[in-house]
C-alpha positions in Angstrom: 159.1 79.7 143.5 158.2 82.4 146.0 159.4 81.7 149.6 156.9 79.7 151.7 156.1 81.5 155.0 154.8 79.0 157.6 154.0 79.5 161.2 157.6 79.1 162.5 159.7 78.8 159.4 160.4 80.3 156.0 161.4 78.0 153.1 163.5 79.0 150.1 164.0 76.7 147.1 166.9 77.3 144.8 169.0 75.4 142.2 172.8 75.6 142.0 174.6 74.9 138.8 178.0 73.5 139.7 180.9 74.9 137.7 182.7 72.2 135.8 185.2 72.4 133.0 184.5 70.2 130.0 181.8 68.1 131.7 178.0 68.4 131.8 177.0 69.7 135.2 174.1 68.3 137.1 171.9 71.0 138.7 171.4 70.6 142.5 168.1 71.7 143.9 167.8 72.4 147.6 165.2 73.7 150.0 166.6 75.9 152.8 164.5 76.0 156.0 165.0 79.2 158.1 163.7 80.1 161.6 161.0 82.7 161.0 161.9 84.7 164.1 165.7 84.7 163.9 166.6 83.8 160.3 168.8 81.0 161.6 169.2 78.0 159.3 167.2 75.0 160.7 167.7 72.6 157.8 168.9 72.1 154.3 167.1 69.6 152.2 168.8 68.3 149.1 166.3 67.1 146.6 166.9 64.3 144.0 167.2 65.1 140.3 163.7 63.9 139.7 162.3 67.0 141.3 163.8 69.2 138.5 164.8 72.8 139.0 163.5 75.1 141.7 161.3 76.9 139.2 159.4 73.7 138.8 158.7 73.2 142.5 155.5 73.9 144.4 155.9 74.4 148.2 152.8 73.9 150.4 152.4 73.8 154.2 149.4 72.5 156.1 149.9 72.7 159.8 153.2 71.0 160.5 153.3 69.1 157.2 155.4 70.2 154.3 154.7 69.2 150.7 157.3 69.7 148.0 156.1 68.7 144.6 158.3 68.8 141.5 158.6 67.7 137.9 158.6 64.0 138.7 158.6 63.8 142.5 156.7 64.4 145.7 158.2 64.9 149.1 156.1 65.0 152.3 157.5 65.8 155.7 155.4 65.8 158.8 156.6 67.0 162.1 154.8 66.0 165.3 
């Protein structure tokens, strides 16, 4: 998905395909949270397999609440 630009942060979702020989690799989908002003990493959220690949995610921000919805999962994080 496109990056989510919030008031103080930018969120990037991506999927890594680990390199393995002779084994099926499990994709790892993560959401990287960057400081909007400095670009510094604030957080790295590792999502469970039920969310699917990054292309299947929808990122939404309302105030200080982040919604990440995926193939079979929903994650909500609220900051005070």
